[in-house]
Backbone as a ProteinNet text record, in pm:
[ID]
protein_1_A
[PRIMARY]
MSVTASAVEQEIRVAAAPETLFEFFTDPEKMVRWKGREADLDARPGGIYRVVINDKAIARGEYVELDPPRRVVFTWGWEGDGSPVAPGASTVEVDLIPDGDGTVVRLVHRDLPEAEREQHAHGWAHFLGRLEKAGAGEDPGPDPMANA
[TERTIARY]
-1459.8	-1408.6	-1492.5	-1415.7	-1475.7	-1406.9	-1480.6	-1430.6	-1489.1	-1412.8	-1461.9	-1428.8	-1466.4	-1443.8	-1287.4	-1216.1	-1070.4	-978.3	-1035.5	-944.3	-1014.4	-932.6	-977.5	-934.3	-1035.2	-1002.5	-1043.9	-956.5	-982.7	-920.1	-985.8	-939.6	-966.1	-865	-882.8	-812.5	-852.6	-775.5	-705.4	-580.9	-491	-441.8	-443	-398.4	-247.6	-185.3	-38.7	-9.4	106.7	151.2	188.1	180.6	228.5	368.8	452.4	600.2	606.9	522.8	523.4	472.2	362.6	298.4	385.1	448.9	538.7	634	689.1	781.5	720.2	590.6	517.6	510.2	540.1	537.4	686.9	785.5	929.6	1018.8	984.3	1077.3	1032.8	1113.9	1074.1	1025.9	1088.4	1053.4	908.2	882.1	747.1	640.4	679.9	586.9	531.6	618.9	568	487.3	484.1	393.3	242.9	219.3	79	57.5	163.2	143	258.6	235.5	337	425.4	484	580.7	716.9	747.3	884.2	865.5	961.1	955.3	1094.2	1108.7	1240.7	1197.4	1246.7	1199.6	1322.6	1337.7	1448.5	1374.3	1342.2	1251	1321.8	1331.7	1387.5	1328.5	1309.3	1247.5	1338.3	1268.5	1330.1	1368.8	1359.5	1393.9	1292.5	1325	1232.7	1125.7	1005.3	900.5	856.9	887.1	859.1	809	689.9	629.1	572.4	624.3	578	461.1	339.6	215.4	210.3	222.6	226.1	297.2	299.9	371.3	321.3	198.7	142.5	123.2	135.9	107.3	234.4	301.3	416	400.6	381.2	356.6	490.2	500.5	632.8	604.3	686.9	691.1	814.4	798.8	909.7	849.2	931.3	890.6	900.6	799.7	799.5	823.4	760.8	761.5	760.2	852.9	852.5	856.9	762.6	761.2	735.3	842.3	826.1	768.1	684.2	609.8	464.4	452.9	315.6	263.9	360.4	314.8	416.2	361.2	439.6	365.8	434.2	371.6	467.2	399.1	483.8	396.6	466.1	397.6	366.5	281.1	229.2	189.5	209.4	164.9	202	178.8	203.6	306.5	403.8	490.2	428.6	485.8	431.8	384	395.8	346.9	195.1	151	6.6	-65.8	4.1	-61	-153.3	-280.4	-366.3	-311.3	-222.2	-164.2	-12.3	60.9	203.9	277.6	388.8	467.1	479.9	449.3	463.2	349.5	244.4	136.2	32.8	26.8	-67.4	8.9	-52.7	7.4	-69.2	-4.6	-62.6	-10.5	-105.4	-79.7	-126.3	-37	-67	-52.2	-150	-135.4	-160.1	-77.5	-83.4	-116	-237.8	-296	-308.8	-238.4	-253.9	-403.6	-440.9	-581.4	-587.3	-569.5	-566	-447	-472.4	-367.1	-350.9	-402.5	-384.9	-355.6	-382.6	-352.5	-460	-506.2	-590	-498.8	-517.4	-436.4	-538.1	-499	-587.9	-504.9	-553.9	-494.7	-574.4	-511.4	-575.1	-489.6	-548.3	-486.6	-538.6	-459.9	-501.8	-442.9	-508.8	-466.1	-481.5	-574.4	-609.3	-707.7	-691.7	-802.5	-936.6	-1046.7	-1174.7	-1203.6	-1166.2	-1193.6	-1123.3	-1013.9	-930.9	-960.6	-1032.7	-1061	-1127.5	-1235.7	-1299.6	-1214.8	-1137	-1050.1	-942.7	-883.6	-782.1	-843.5	-969.1	-1040.8	-1047.6	-1082.8	-1096	-963.7	-858.4	-723.6	-675.8	-696.7	-648.3	-728.7	-862.7	-938.4	-884.8	-854.3	-792.4	-661.7	-568.6	-439.9	-445.7	-528.7	-536.5	-600.1	-686.9	-729.8	-619.2	-528.7	-413.1	-318.1	-302	-213.9	-273.3	-407.4	-469.6	-424.7	-418.3	-369.6	-223.3	-145.4	2.2	53.1	4.2	49.7	20.5	-77.6	-120.1	-44	50.4	125.4	65.6	-45.4	-112.3	-58.3	-85	-53.6	-169	-170.9	-280.4	-306.1	-212.4	-226.7	-174.1	-181.2	-131.7	-225.9	-164.3	-237.8	-285.6	-411.9	-473.2	-431.6	-401.1	-358.8	-210.7	-131.1	-1.7	12.3	-93.2	-89.3	-194.2	-244.2	-352.2	-292.1
254.8	123.8	62.4	13.2	-57.8	-188.8	-294.6	-412.6	-450.6	-450.2	-473.6	-623.6	-654.6	-794.2	-812.3	-709.2	-725.9	-667.8	-578.9	-508	-459.6	-414.1	-350.1	-204.3	-111.1	34.6	118.9	204.5	289.4	417.4	529.3	663.8	728.9	802.8	896.7	1029.5	1132.7	1259.9	1285.5	1323.7	1350.5	1495	1553.3	1694.7	1697.2	1668.1	1664.5	1673.1	1720.7	1728.3	1599.1	1577.6	1445	1414.3	1504.3	1481	1419.2	1466.5	1414.7	1262.9	1242	1108.3	1007.8	1053	954.4	886	953	897.7	786.1	796.8	697.8	562.3	558.8	441.1	386.6	471.3	432.6	437.1	500.1	519.6	422.3	329.7	222.5	289.2	395.7	463.4	522.9	576.3	639.2	528	427	314.3	264.1	226.7	173.9	262	389.2	483.2	451.6	396.6	369.1	218.2	140.9	5.9	-77.8	-174.7	-273.1	-243	-354.3	-336.8	-319.2	-374.6	-360.8	-346.5	-275.7	-260.5	-266.2	-350.5	-357.3	-310.3	-184.2	-127.3	-86	-121	-71.3	-11.3	124.2	189.4	220.3	122.8	135	16.7	32.7	-84.5	-210.8	-317.8	-442.9	-456.7	-343.9	-339.1	-408.7	-462.4	-540.4	-437.7	-490.8	-437.9	-537.7	-523.4	-633.3	-563.7	-592.8	-523.2	-635.3	-634.3	-734.4	-662.8	-713.1	-659.7	-714.8	-847.1	-917.7	-1044.7	-1132.7	-1259.4	-1356.7	-1335.7	-1430.1	-1361.1	-1234.1	-1163.3	-1078.2	-1129.6	-1062.2	-1043.9	-902.9	-884.7	-862.1	-921.1	-911.7	-905.9	-823.3	-798.5	-723.3	-661.3	-571.5	-451.1	-337	-218.3	-238.6	-182.6	-188.6	-52.8	47.2	182.1	282.3	381.3	494.4	620.1	703.9	836.9	948	984	1079.3	1207.8	1279.3	1230.7	1182	1131.6	1110.4	963.5	864.5	727.8	627.3	527.4	406.5	282.9	192.5	62	-51.1	-146.6	-252.3	-391.5	-497	-621.2	-661	-756.1	-785.7	-929.6	-984.3	-1117.6	-1144.1	-1266	-1297.4	-1410.4	-1389.8	-1498.9	-1612.1	-1734.4	-1853.4	-1951.4	-2074.8	-2194.5	-2184.4	-2206.4	-2212.3	-2081.2	-1974.6	-1845	-1835.8	-1780.3	-1771.3	-1666.9	-1574.6	-1468.4	-1477.2	-1549.1	-1563.7	-1426.7	-1407.1	-1288.1	-1251.8	-1133	-1094.4	-1127.7	-1198.8	-1240.4	-1137.5	-1022.7	-920.2	-787.1	-681.8	-550.8	-441.4	-353.3	-246.1	-111.1	-32.5	95.6	203.9	308.2	415.2	542.5	622.4	748.7	858.1	964.9	1071.6	1203.7	1243.2	1349.3	1472.1	1587.3	1711.1	1754	1804	1851.5	1962.6	2090.5	2203.7	2191	2207.5	2197.7	2053.7	1955.6	1816.5	1724	1600.7	1501.4	1391.1	1356.3	1236.3	1121.5	1019.1	896.2	792.4	747.9	647.2	523.1	416.9	286.7	186.2	116.4	2.5	-122.2	-222	-354.8	-451	-497	-576.7	-721.9	-815.4	-948	-1031.5	-991.5	-1069	-1178.7	-1302	-1395.1	-1344.6	-1382.2	-1328.6	-1350.7	-1466.2	-1498.4	-1404.3	-1332.8	-1251.7	-1103.3	-1063.3	-921.6	-850.1	-910.8	-839.5	-819.6	-923.8	-921	-815.6	-810.1	-711.6	-572.9	-554.2	-421.5	-373.6	-466.8	-418.8	-381.7	-463.4	-432.3	-296.8	-271.3	-139.9	-26.1	-38.8	59.2	88.2	-7.8	7.3	89.3	44.7	105.7	243.3	263.5	404.7	499.9	452.3	538.5	577.9	486.4	521.3	618.8	592.7	686	827.8	841.1	967.2	1051.2	986.2	1056.6	1072.7	971.1	972.3	1079.7	1072.4	1150.8	1302.3	1330.8	1468.9	1511	1419.2	1462.2	1420.3	1346.8	1300.6	1155.9	1118.1	980	903	797.3	707.4	609.9	611.5	519.7	376.7	290.3	150.8	86.7	11.4	-64.7	-196.2	-219.2	-337.5	-463.5	-443.4	-561.8	-611	-522	-558	-678.5	-699.3	-818	-919.9	-909.8	-1014.1	-1152.1
-166.2	-183.2	-295.4	-393.2	-508.3	-536.8	-554.2	-591	-737.6	-835.1	-971.4	-1009.2	-1140.3	-1187.6	-1200.4	-1201.3	-1221.1	-1114.7	-1021.9	-932.7	-814.1	-715.6	-594.2	-629.7	-608.3	-643.8	-516.1	-470.7	-357.6	-383.8	-317.2	-332.1	-200.1	-154.4	-46.3	-67.6	4.8	-9.2	127.3	104.2	230.7	220.7	334.9	347	360	237.9	222.3	77.6	44.5	-101.5	-144.2	-273	-343	-305.7	-294.6	-263	-123.6	-31.1	103.9	104.8	40	31.7	-44.6	-149.3	-224.4	-126.4	-31.8	64	150.6	178.4	262.8	185.6	61.2	-21.1	-51.7	-16.4	-59.3	58.9	164.3	280.7	391.4	441	534.3	670.7	716	834.8	825.7	714.2	690.4	659.7	594.5	567.4	699.1	792.5	914.1	1010.3	971.1	1041.1	1013.8	896.7	857.5	825.6	790	752.1	793.3	873.9	902.2	1027.6	1078.7	1192.4	1140.4	1018.4	968.5	814.1	756.3	607.9	553.4	454.6	373.6	236	202.9	79.9	-3.2	-127.9	-210.9	-330.2	-315.3	-410.7	-545.8	-624.1	-755	-835.7	-966.8	-1044.1	-1023.3	-977.5	-946.6	-804	-721.8	-582	-500.7	-380.2	-301.9	-232.3	-214.4	-147.4	-46.9	78.5	178.1	305.1	352.6	470.1	565.2	680.7	786.8	858.3	826.7	885.9	1038	1048.1	1175.8	1152.3	1249.4	1242.7	1133	1091.2	995.8	861.1	854.8	729.6	682.3	582.8	532	378.7	342.1	198.7	135.7	14.3	-60.8	-204	-272.4	-413.6	-457.3	-566.6	-600.1	-672.2	-665.3	-731.9	-883.1	-953.1	-1102.9	-1173.4	-1106.7	-1163.8	-1049.6	-1066.3	-973	-1055.9	-1033.7	-1104.4	-1001.1	-929	-819.2	-869.7	-800.5	-688.4	-731.2	-850.6	-903.5	-897.6	-904.5	-923.4	-860.8	-804.6	-748.6	-797.6	-855.8	-887.5	-835.5	-759.3	-713.2	-723.6	-729.6	-728	-578.2	-554	-426.6	-415.6	-294.9	-260.3	-112	-64.5	73	80.2	170.3	192.6	265.6	238.2	308.4	213.3	255.5	171.6	161.2	44.5	16.7	16.3	3	-1.3	-125	-105.5	-230.8	-321.6	-278.3	-354.7	-332.4	-420.7	-410.6	-422.1	-359.5	-377	-530.3	-567.4	-708.9	-796.8	-748.2	-833.6	-867.8	-799.5	-825.1	-824.9	-874.3	-890.4	-818.3	-749.4	-689	-761.7	-803	-867.7	-776.3	-747.7	-662.4	-736.7	-760.4	-822.9	-724.9	-724.2	-623.5	-711.5	-695.4	-775.4	-695.6	-735.3	-660.8	-659	-543.7	-525.9	-430.5	-492	-397	-302.1	-173.8	-72.2	-24.2	-97.8	-59.7	-180.8	-161.4	-267.3	-266.6	-381.8	-395.7	-419.6	-334.1	-343	-408.5	-527.5	-599.2	-610.8	-545.4	-546.4	-619.1	-711.2	-786.9	-768.6	-708.8	-689.4	-781.2	-886.4	-994.1	-976.6	-1054.7	-1063.4	-936.3	-853.1	-736	-774.3	-716.7	-735.6	-688	-754.4	-713.4	-561.7	-511.8	-374.1	-278.3	-319.9	-231.2	-242.6	-333.3	-357.9	-245.5	-191.8	-83.9	45.9	79	187.2	174.2	52.1	18.1	12.6	-26.7	-25.5	118.7	207.2	348.1	404.6	375.5	421.4	369.4	246.9	186.2	250.1	275.2	329.2	475.3	546.1	681.7	671.7	584.8	579	516.8	413.3	362.4	459.3	543.6	658.9	752.6	773.7	848.5	783.7	650.2	562.9	565.3	561.6	563.8	687.4	798.8	916.5	921.2	891.2	902.3	800.5	682.5	573.8	605.1	680.3	728.4	845.5	894.4	1014.6	1151.3	1143.9	1267.9	1305.7	1424.9	1475.7	1452.6	1369.2	1353.4	1460.9	1568.4	1678.5	1644.6	1746.5	1720.8	1618.3	1537.7	1438.5	1492.5	1502.8	1547	1477.3	1339.3	1259.6	1301	1367.7	1396.7	1492.4	1569.1	1661.9	1635.3	1507.5	1470.1	1451.5
[MASK]
++++++++++++++++++++++++++++++++++++++++++++++++++++++++++++++++++++++++++++++++++++++++++++++++++++++++++++++++++++++++++++++++++++++++++++++++++++

């Protein structure tokens, strides 16, 4: 986990092909295996990216770039009045890099206010840990953030 002056950067390795992992960022059923209780995803440039983590945390943005199975880029923010990161105010870039029989998932979250970077870094670390299991075909178990 890395928090820089301009971004949150994280990298994991998953025992799955990039083609498999790409779907975990674009298919609502696969998304909720690792992140969120509900997902409304329209995986095309300009399409909605909306994931209900719990009753108080709903991430929303739109897809910007899709390059199957190598790259997904979407904007990000939180629904609700007074959110420190409004929907679409920041950008998440995900690169899926083949690595032998697995894939390195490199995530960079840009344009976050400085005060929000550490919290988002912890959130992404949590969810990428769940993706590591779900992407490899394992059950990551119930998400403790779903009822937060």
